[in-house]
C-alpha angles and dihedrals in degrees: 000000000000118000136165112234143177123213099204143004118274144119091240094045112120130208114253125205107241138179110229134164115279110247123240127220116258121212097286097029138091125211111230128198101218117228097174141000134181139219125247131183085248089069096059092038088057091044090052091052096244093137100035094113096061101017105044115181131188123240141273083050129195110204128194129112104195133061145167119189150114128289111241100169135021131203122244094256099042109123108169105051139051138204108276096031114138108227144167131208153166100222117222121266113278088024097069125119112126095150086091142074096256139019135180113226132181110253090235090066099054138071135188112276111258112260119247099030133092127250088252092054092046092051090058093065119055107078098033095041092049089048091053092045095049092046099047106024100034106028105024096030086210113208137198112279096022123123123235131184112211113191122216094017095183094056128094097271094033097057092053095039092056092053094045093048091052090049088054089053100251129142108243131212119182141175126228142133123283090254091062100042094101090051096053091042090055089053091056107268111160099191120031123195120199098219092200096058106018136062109221091203090067093048107038126061141159095025122167099210139017123195102204121200100154138078129305094263090057089046091055091050090047092059090057094060092056124099116237108288092023123141131232115194115191125199092180100055167187094215112222135208091265089061091049089051093048093052094041094237123178119279093251090055089053089053092049092049091048090059100039091051096039096098094049094045091051092050091049091051092049091052092044093239132126122246124197136166121222127205102173123233132214112262125168095188091057090047088055089054089050089050089060090054092049093049091048091052095244090121126030130188120257111202124180101184141349119217130187113245093251088065094054093124091053090048091051091050090051093051093045091063088071097226102105122133105223115321139345111221129201119209110219105173 
């Protein structure tokens, strides 16, 4: 099958079209013919080698964390899916590789594709929608009437997080550029901060939750807009010892994360707020819940551009500039 691979870490490393053996489905796996995938910042962070210490991968490496496609083979112990099912997924870590024609995925990590949307639209959802769900439903336990500040509201995670927060009944503040204000307003944002001309710390106060996706300086400011007992959930770091424990990392990684998160954890304790780091996990059951929201119209896809797979390098360059509106999708089939 055709796949797009890299042979080493590096910012200048380019994806190469390769011919590799087509995978087969193990007992609890399904083989999926990929129709579409999408690009996430995680892809180029892995490509650049930013996570190589605690997420080592072998080369040649096929990246890609989102897919929508059709099941063409099922393992002997698969019970919930059939050949011909249209599905979407964020494969588990160390089992990624959606920049290819086929992939084998554990049945626990997939869900039926939402009805009424295309494969390209479905492929835009898994990683960002699971991130928003795990941040706000699992960690924050966001409730009706609470206030949440979602940074970078026009980005991949932000566009879905705004819609999910509104569905949960929260009041949403977000930051974006003036050019994207109409977009985030259409998604449900109640308070919109122009990050180029306004300081959110002087405008927002007594918030219940912050979803942080920016740098450490912004994270520190975010903690100061929370009410006592509020929660800040960061998807951009720093990772803390609780994350190391959850992912069963080596003891020396726990020590490293203790020290790199020490400043933030101390500040959170001083302000009487809760800090946690989120690195989302594959979860087919949660994706099925998200499918219901998509089919009901509570959440809609936001797609910036669609590239053919042979323009994967151009698509990656476009995403790496950090100015996308929603997601960039890559059509495989």
